[in-house]
TIGUVEX-559148 format. One record per residue (C-alpha): residue in three letters; x, y, z. Coordinates in steps of 0.5 Angstrom, whole numbers. Layout:
N
ALA; X; Y; Z
...
END
This chain:
616
MET; 61; 0; -94
GLU; 66; 5; -97
SER; 68; 11; -94
MET; 65; 17; -97
SER; 65; 25; -95
VAL; 58; 26; -91
PRO; 55; 32; -89
MET; 54; 34; -82
LEU; 47; 35; -78
LYS; 48; 38; -71
ILE; 41; 38; -67
PRO; 40; 40; -60
ARG; 40; 35; -54
HIS; 32; 34; -53
LEU; 31; 33; -61
LEU; 30; 26; -63
VAL; 28; 26; -71
PRO; 35; 24; -75
VAL; 34; 28; -82
GLY; 39; 28; -87
LYS; 41; 31; -94
SER; 44; 27; -100
ASP; 48; 32; -103
LYS; 55; 31; -101
SER; 58; 38; -102
GLN; 54; 42; -97
PRO; 54; 41; -90
LEU; 47; 42; -87
GLN; 47; 46; -80
ARG; 39; 46; -78
TRP; 35; 46; -72
VAL; 30; 40; -72
SER; 24; 39; -68
PHE; 21; 33; -66
GLY; 18; 30; -72
ARG; 18; 36; -76
PRO; 25; 38; -80
PHE; 25; 45; -82
LEU; 29; 45; -89
ASN; 29; 50; -94
GLU; 27; 44; -99
GLU; 23; 38; -99
TRP; 27; 32; -99
THR; 25; 26; -95
SER; 31; 21; -93
PRO; 30; 13; -92
ILE; 30; 14; -84
GLU; 24; 20; -85
THR; 20; 15; -89
ALA; 21; 10; -83
LEU; 19; 15; -78
LYS; 13; 17; -82
HIS; 10; 10; -83
LYS; 12; 8; -76
LEU; 15; 2; -78
ARG; 17; -3; -72
LEU; 24; -4; -74
THR; 26; -7; -68
SER; 24; -8; -60
ALA; 29; -2; -58
THR; 30; 5; -60
LEU; 35; 10; -59
TYR; 30; 16; -60
ARG; 26; 19; -54
GLU; 25; 26; -51
ARG; 31; 27; -46
SER; 33; 20; -46
LEU; 40; 21; -50
ASN; 44; 27; -51
HIS; 45; 27; -58
GLU; 51; 31; -60
ALA; 52; 30; -68
LEU; 48; 26; -73
THR; 52; 24; -80
CYS; 47; 22; -86
TRP; 49; 19; -92
ARG; 45; 14; -97
GLY; 47; 8; -94
GLY; 46; 9; -87
TRP; 48; 14; -81
VAL; 52; 15; -75
VAL; 50; 18; -68
TYR; 56; 20; -64
ASP; 53; 21; -57
VAL; 58; 21; -51
GLY; 63; 16; -54
TRP; 57; 11; -57
LYS; 57; 10; -64
PHE; 52; 6; -68
THR; 51; 4; -75
PRO; 44; 2; -77
LYS; 44; 0; -84
PHE; 38; 3; -88
ARG; 37; 2; -95
PHE; 33; 7; -100
ALA; 28; 2; -102
GLU; 28; -3; -96
ARG; 23; -2; -90
GLU; 26; -7; -86
THR; 33; -8; -83
ALA; 37; -13; -79
MET; 36; -15; -72
SER; 40; -10; -68
THR; 46; -11; -62
PHE; 49; -6; -58
ARG; 57; -5; -59
TRP; 58; -5; -52
GLY; 54; -11; -50
VAL; 49; -7; -46
PRO; 43; -12; -45
LEU; 37; -10; -48
ARG; 33; -12; -42
VAL; 37; -7; -38
LEU; 35; -2; -42
LEU; 28; -4; -42
LEU; 28; -4; -35
ALA; 30; 3; -35
GLY; 24; 5; -38
PHE; 27; 9; -44
ILE; 27; 5; -50
SER; 21; 4; -54
ASN; 18; 3; -61
GLY; 25; 1; -64
ARG; 30; 3; -70
ALA; 34; -2; -72
LEU; 42; -3; -70
THR; 48; -7; -72
ASN; 55; -7; -69
ALA; 58; -1; -69
GLN; 65; 1; -70
GLU; 69; 2; -64
ALA; 69; 9; -60
PRO; 71; 11; -53
VAL; 66; 10; -48
ALA; 64; 15; -42
GLY; 58; 10; -40
PRO; 51; 9; -42
PRO; 47; 15; -42
ILE; 41; 11; -41
LEU; 43; 7; -35
GLN; 46; 14; -32
ALA; 40; 17; -33
PHE; 36; 11; -30
GLU; 41; 11; -24
GLN; 40; 19; -23
GLY; 33; 18; -23
LEU; 34; 13; -17
ILE; 38; 17; -13
ASP; 34; 23; -14
VAL; 28; 19; -11
ILE; 32; 16; -5
ALA; 34; 23; -4
ARG; 27; 26; -3
CYS; 24; 20; 1
GLU; 29; 18; 6
GLY; 28; 24; 10
SER; 21; 21; 12
VAL; 24; 14; 14
VAL; 26; 13; 21
ALA; 29; 7; 25
ILE; 25; 5; 31
ALA; 28; 2; 38
ARG; 23; -1; 42
VAL; 26; -1; 49
LEU; 24; -5; 56
PRO; 27; -3; 63
GLU; 32; -8; 63
ASP; 35; -6; 56
GLN; 38; 0; 60
GLU; 41; -4; 66
LYS; 48; -5; 66
ALA; 51; -12; 64
GLU; 55; -15; 70
ASN; 63; -15; 67
PRO; 66; -19; 73
GLY; 73; -19; 69
ASP; 74; -12; 69
PRO; 72; -9; 76
PHE; 75; -2; 74
ASP; 69; -2; 69
PHE; 65; 4; 72
ARG; 62; 7; 65
PRO; 55; 7; 65
PRO; 50; 3; 61
PRO; 49; 6; 54
THR; 42; 10; 53
PRO; 38; 10; 47
LEU; 40; 17; 46
ASP; 47; 15; 45
PRO; 50; 13; 38
SER; 53; 7; 41
PHE; 46; 4; 44
ILE; 44; -2; 40
PRO; 37; -4; 41
ARG; 35; -11; 42
GLU; 28; -10; 38
PHE; 28; -5; 32
ALA; 24; -4; 26
SER; 23; 2; 21
GLY; 17; 7; 20
VAL; 15; 12; 16
ILE; 13; 20; 18
LEU; 6; 22; 16
ALA; 2; 28; 17
ARG; -6; 29; 18
ASP; -10; 32; 13
PRO; -11; 38; 14
ASP; -4; 38; 18
ASP; -5; 39; 25
GLY; 3; 41; 26
GLN; 4; 34; 29
ARG; 8; 29; 26
TYR; 6; 21; 26
VAL; 10; 15; 25
LEU; 6; 9; 21
THR; 9; 2; 23
PRO; 6; -5; 24
ARG; 3; -6; 30
HIS; 7; -12; 32
VAL; 13; -8; 32
ILE; 9; -4; 38
THR; 7; -10; 41
GLY; 14; -13; 41
SER; 17; -20; 41
ARG; 13; -26; 45
ARG; 20; -28; 48
ARG; 21; -21; 51
GLY; 14; -19; 54
ALA; 9; -18; 48
ASN; 4; -13; 49
ARG; 7; -9; 55
PRO; 6; -2; 52
ASP; 6; 1; 59
ASP; 13; -2; 60
ALA; 16; -1; 53
GLN; 19; 6; 51
TYR; 19; 8; 43
PHE; 26; 12; 41
VAL; 25; 14; 34
LYS; 32; 16; 30
LEU; 31; 21; 25
ALA; 35; 22; 18
SER; 37; 29; 22
LYS; 40; 24; 27
HIS; 35; 27; 32
VAL; 33; 22; 37
VAL; 25; 23; 39
LEU; 21; 20; 44
GLY; 15; 17; 41
THR; 8; 15; 44
LEU; 3; 10; 42
PHE; -3; 14; 39
ASN; -7; 9; 36
GLN; -7; 2; 33
ASP; -11; -3; 30
GLU; -10; -10; 31
ARG; -14; -13; 25
SER; -10; -9; 20
ASP; -3; -10; 24
LEU; -2; -2; 24
ALA; 0; 3; 29
ILE; 1; 10; 30
LEU; 7; 13; 34
LYS; 6; 21; 36
LEU; 13; 24; 36
ASP; 15; 29; 41
LEU; 19; 34; 37
LYS; 19; 40; 42
ARG; 23; 36; 47
VAL; 29; 36; 42
GLY; 27; 43; 39
LEU; 25; 41; 32
THR; 18; 44; 29
ALA; 14; 40; 24
GLY; 16; 44; 18
GLN; 23; 41; 19
VAL; 21; 34; 19
PRO; 19; 32; 12
THR; 13; 27; 11
LEU; 11; 22; 5
THR; 5; 22; 1
LEU; 1; 16; 0
GLY; 0; 14; -7
GLU; -5; 9; -10
ALA; -3; 2; -10
GLU; -9; 0; -14
THR; -4; 2; -20
LEU; 1; -3; -18
ARG; 2; -9; -23
LYS; 7; -15; -23
GLY; 13; -12; -25
SER; 12; -5; -23
LEU; 19; -2; -20
VAL; 19; 0; -13
LEU; 24; 2; -8
GLY; 25; 0; -1
LEU; 27; 4; 5
GLY; 28; 1; 12
ASN; 33; -1; 18
PRO; 36; -8; 16
TYR; 39; -11; 22
ALA; 39; -4; 26
ILE; 44; -1; 22
ALA; 40; 5; 20
ARG; 40; 7; 27
ASP; 45; 12; 25
GLY; 39; 16; 22
SER; 40; 14; 15
ALA; 35; 9; 12
SER; 38; 3; 7
ALA; 35; 3; 0
SER; 34; -3; -4
LEU; 31; -4; -11
GLY; 26; -9; -13
LEU; 19; -10; -17
ILE; 12; -13; -15
SER; 12; -20; -16
ASN; 5; -21; -15
ILE; -1; -18; -11
SER; -7; -20; -7
ARG; -2; -25; -3
ARG; -3; -29; 3
PRO; 3; -29; 8
SER; 6; -35; 11
GLU; 3; -39; 16
GLY; 3; -35; 23
GLU; 8; -29; 20
VAL; 3; -23; 21
ARG; -2; -26; 26
PRO; -3; -22; 32
ASN; 1; -24; 38
THR; -6; -24; 43
GLY; -7; -31; 40
GLU; -14; -29; 38
ASP; -18; -33; 32
SER; -19; -26; 29
GLY; -13; -26; 25
THR; -11; -20; 21
ILE; -15; -18; 15
PHE; -9; -19; 10
GLU; -9; -27; 12
TYR; -15; -27; 7
GLY; -10; -25; 1
ALA; -9; -17; 1
LEU; -1; -17; 1
LEU; 4; -15; -4
HIS; 9; -20; -6
VAL; 15; -15; -7
ASP; 22; -18; -9
LEU; 26; -13; -5
ARG; 32; -15; 0
LEU; 27; -15; 7
GLN; 32; -17; 13
LEU; 30; -17; 20
GLY; 29; -10; 22
THR; 25; -8; 15
SER; 18; -9; 18
GLY; 15; -2; 17
ALA; 20; 0; 11
ALA; 17; 5; 6
ILE; 15; 2; -1
VAL; 15; 8; -6
ASN; 14; 8; -13
PRO; 18; 12; -18
ALA; 14; 18; -17
GLY; 17; 18; -9
LYS; 10; 16; -7
LEU; 9; 11; -1
VAL; 5; 5; -4
GLY; 6; 0; 1
LEU; 9; -2; 8
ALA; 14; -8; 9
THR; 11; -12; 14
SER; 14; -19; 14
LEU; 18; -24; 10
ALA; 16; -29; 5
ALA; 20; -35; 6
LEU; 19; -41; 11
ARG; 22; -41; 17
GLY; 29; -44; 16
TYR; 30; -42; 9
GLU; 33; -36; 5
SER; 28; -30; 6
SER; 30; -25; 1
VAL; 23; -23; -1
GLY; 17; -21; 3
PHE; 10; -18; 4
ALA; 8; -11; 4
ILE; 1; -8; 6
PRO; -1; -4; 0
PHE; -4; 3; 0
ASP; -10; 2; -4
ALA; -17; 6; -3
GLU; -19; 1; 3
VAL; -12; 1; 7
ARG; -12; 9; 6
ARG; -18; 9; 9
ILE; -15; 5; 15
VAL; -9; 10; 16
LYS; -14; 16; 16
SER; -18; 13; 21
LEU; -11; 12; 25
LEU; -9; 19; 24
ASP; -15; 22; 26
GLY; -15; 18; 33
ASN; -21; 14; 31
GLU; -23; 6; 32
VAL; -22; 3; 25
GLU; -28; -1; 23
TYR; -29; -7; 18
GLY; -35; -9; 15
PHE; -40; -15; 17
LEU; -44; -19; 13
GLY; -47; -25; 18
VAL; -45; -31; 14
MET; -41; -37; 14
PRO; -37; -37; 7
GLY; -34; -43; 4
ASP; -31; -45; -3
ALA; -35; -48; -9
LEU; -33; -50; -16
LEU; -39; -48; -21
ASN; -41; -54; -25
GLU; -46; -50; -30
PRO; -42; -46; -35
GLN; -47; -41; -36
ASP; -54; -39; -33
SER; -61; -39; -36
LYS; -60; -33; -40
GLY; -53; -35; -43
GLN; -49; -31; -39
ALA; -42; -35; -37
LEU; -41; -37; -30
PRO; -34; -37; -27
VAL; -31; -43; -25
SER; -31; -42; -17
ALA; -34; -37; -12
ALA; -36; -36; -5
LYS; -41; -41; -3
LEU; -46; -39; 3
LEU; -46; -45; 8
ASN; -50; -41; 13
VAL; -54; -34; 14
ALA; -55; -31; 21
PRO; -62; -30; 22
ASP; -63; -22; 22
SER; -56; -21; 20
PRO; -55; -16; 14
ALA; -55; -22; 9
ASP; -61; -24; 12
GLN; -64; -18; 11
ALA; -62; -17; 4
GLU; -66; -24; 3
LEU; -59; -28; 2
GLN; -60; -36; 3
ARG; -56; -41; 5
GLY; -53; -45; -2
ASP; -52; -38; -5
CYS; -46; -37; -9
VAL; -43; -30; -9
LEU; -40; -28; -16
GLY; -38; -21; -15
ILE; -38; -15; -10
ASN; -39; -8; -13
GLY; -37; -10; -20
GLN; -31; -14; -17
ALA; -30; -22; -18
ILE; -30; -26; -12
SER; -27; -33; -13
GLY; -27; -36; -6
SER; -29; -35; 1
ALA; -22; -31; 3
GLU; -24; -26; -3
LEU; -31; -25; 0
MET; -29; -24; 7
LEU; -23; -19; 5
LYS; -28; -15; 0
ILE; -33; -14; 5
GLY; -29; -13; 11
LEU; -25; -7; 8
LEU; -31; -4; 5
GLY; -33; -2; 13
PRO; -40; -2; 16
ASP; -46; 2; 14
ALA; -43; 1; 7
SER; -47; -1; 1
ALA; -45; -8; -2
GLN; -48; -10; -9
LEU; -47; -17; -9
ASP; -48; -21; -16
ILE; -51; -28; -14
TRP; -52; -35; -17
ARG; -57; -39; -14
PRO; -56; -46; -16
SER; -63; -49; -13
ARG; -67; -45; -18
GLY; -62; -43; -23
GLN; -62; -36; -22
ARG; -57; -30; -23
LEU; -59; -25; -18
THR; -57; -18; -16
LYS; -58; -16; -8
THR; -56; -10; -5
VAL; -53; -11; 3
ARG; -52; -5; 8
LEU; -46; -8; 12
GLY; -46; -9; 19
LYS; -39; -8; 23
TRP; -34; -14; 24
PRO; -34; -15; 32
VAL; -27; -13; 35
TYR; -25; -20; 39
ASP; -20; -16; 44
ASP; -23; -9; 45
THR; -17; -8; 50
SER; -13; -6; 44
ILE; -17; -1; 42
ILE; -14; 6; 45
ALA; -17; 11; 40
PRO; -17; 18; 43
HIS; -23; 20; 39
PRO; -29; 16; 40
ARG; -32; 15; 33
HIS; -39; 16; 36
ASN; -41; 22; 41
ASP; -44; 20; 48
TRP; -51; 22; 49
ARG; -54; 23; 56
GLY; -48; 19; 59
ILE; -48; 13; 54
ARG; -44; 11; 48
VAL; -47; 6; 43
ASP; -44; 2; 37
TYR; -46; -3; 32
PRO; -49; -10; 36
THR; -43; -14; 33
ALA; -38; -8; 35
ARG; -35; -13; 41
ARG; -35; -20; 41
ARG; -36; -21; 48
TYR; -43; -18; 48
MET; -45; -23; 42
PRO; -48; -30; 43
SER; -43; -35; 44
ALA; -45; -38; 37
PRO; -44; -31; 33
LEU; -49; -33; 28
SER; -54; -36; 32
ARG; -58; -29; 31
TYR; -56; -22; 29
PRO; -59; -17; 34
ARG; -63; -12; 31
ALA; -61; -6; 36
VAL; -55; -2; 38
VAL; -50; -4; 44
VAL; -48; 0; 50
THR; -41; 0; 50
TYR; -40; 6; 55
VAL; -44; 8; 61
GLU; -42; 15; 65
GLU; -42; 13; 72
GLY; -47; 18; 76
GLY; -50; 20; 69
PRO; -57; 20; 67
ALA; -57; 14; 63
SER; -53; 10; 69
LYS; -59; 12; 74
THR; -64; 8; 70
GLY; -60; 2; 71
LEU; -57; 2; 64
ARG; -51; -2; 64
VAL; -45; -4; 59
GLY; -47; -9; 54
ASP; -55; -8; 54
PHE; -58; -8; 47
ILE; -63; -2; 45
ALA; -68; -4; 40
GLN; -72; 3; 40
ALA; -70; 10; 42
ALA; -76; 15; 42
GLY; -81; 10; 39
GLN; -76; 9; 33
ALA; -73; 2; 31
VAL; -65; 3; 31
GLN; -60; -2; 29
ASN; -54; 2; 28
PRO; -51; 9; 32
GLN; -53; 13; 26
GLU; -60; 11; 27
PHE; -60; 12; 34
ALA; -57; 19; 34
ALA; -62; 21; 29
ALA; -68; 18; 33
VAL; -65; 22; 40
GLU; -63; 29; 36
GLY; -66; 35; 39
LYS; -70; 32; 44
SER; -70; 36; 50
GLU; -75; 32; 54
THR; -75; 25; 57
VAL; -73; 20; 52
GLU; -76; 13; 52
LEU; -71; 7; 51
GLY; -74; 0; 49
LEU; -68; -6; 50
LEU; -68; -12; 47
ASP; -69; -16; 53
GLY; -76; -13; 54
ARG; -74; -7; 59
GLU; -76; 0; 58
VAL; -72; 6; 61
SER; -73; 13; 61
VAL; -67; 17; 60
GLU; -68; 25; 63
LEU; -64; 31; 61
GLU; -59; 33; 66
END
């Protein structure tokens, strides 16, 4: 293109639309608004025409609000040049053409990097430009500054946790130095290196009770099998804040099945108030998709014991993943496992090394959308990526229960499921059937499934509008719904070729090891010296064959010694089928039956006994 004298159009930095005038003699000084040039005469440049018709010229664009700092724009008949902090581009537009050649950047910045920054879309064509001084790509600078800002907002709520046993504070013998009289370092010393370390996230209750709590995986609290796992009475938990304070944490609540635990911080001992300790807000993990950008903040290799969390950038590789075999199974050895073994974890492409269990997974808005829990690689192989617990609606319910001091409860259907491939492409009404589903291999008599008239051989296609492709998804969805929830099941009954809809009122999944329950606030209130729960609340009170028959009753889980109920002979593990003449199958029905009763109340037990509990 030949050299020519061109007019200059200056625009503010936040304005996006290039507008020019073909008159070579008069420079044009005009402010321009987004999409609407304010000119004294009607005239449309070829660039305006392309913008007006929203032509898709390439897969990239230079113009989006606040994405580039435009200093000046030069327009002429054949093209235009943008000077932007040393960047210089020359797109070759023609008056009569609506298409242009494929573009490249003069400085060789990969387009995928700019797309990753989220600042480029609905493109304008670019070609190689003339050389110009470069101060750095503004798009990447803005992206970098965005990361810095998010980390700065969130890192104050991420802590380093040290699990310390009594032997960790004993001084090691040093026979080579008889004059070494130095005392052993304590967890309060900056030089102390813990043998067991992890990460955690500071949360507050809603409404705020003036306390601060740390959320971390339960396996961090129970510790290593080699170092006395499940010794909560012996272990101490020292939490290093971003402010460099070391705060003692006490175990407030835990849930074995979600592998989550809560530590309560003793801020008064170090002279801090709740307002001086920032917290993170739970985000919505339901919005995450493959490719969503996330930041990890944690304590790899205990190097964040100085209070400064280490950061890493990555993306969501996949959702609804299962962990590697045995990685997140509780240390108790119970067969129940965790709910996430059914495939509810986020697969994150982050640098998750030893010590990042409990690391915060935050989205670009600075919201907590996950908690790192385990490595994804097989033992003995490189382990750069890992798994995280997603904070979707169901897991947020679990976290709230833990913060409120309640026992976490899970839903129970009363079936033994299996995986099934469906041979029929469609049902009798012509509706398409999925390729696979969860098949009911067994249905416990009197169970919630049996009461909803589900049958052996039925295939579950969906729950509450969500597709179910196998037994793992069925167990996961039912469990996360919780007890007393209403589940609408989409059922395919192959024996009759029927497509049915069944509504089930769920029971409670049995707790295999109730010694792990330390919830300070019981979910169900005591009544005349007893506390009741769902009949399947505790595995040890159920029949040896759990699916032999579902008890239509409530189970007694606590009896106050010397209380009115204990005088009648009621014991822990008794099943109450009737209260004040009403059949009861859950704690809510029991509470409603005895509410407001001031006289003696008759209780009918499942074994045929009847007792009268007087008001004390």
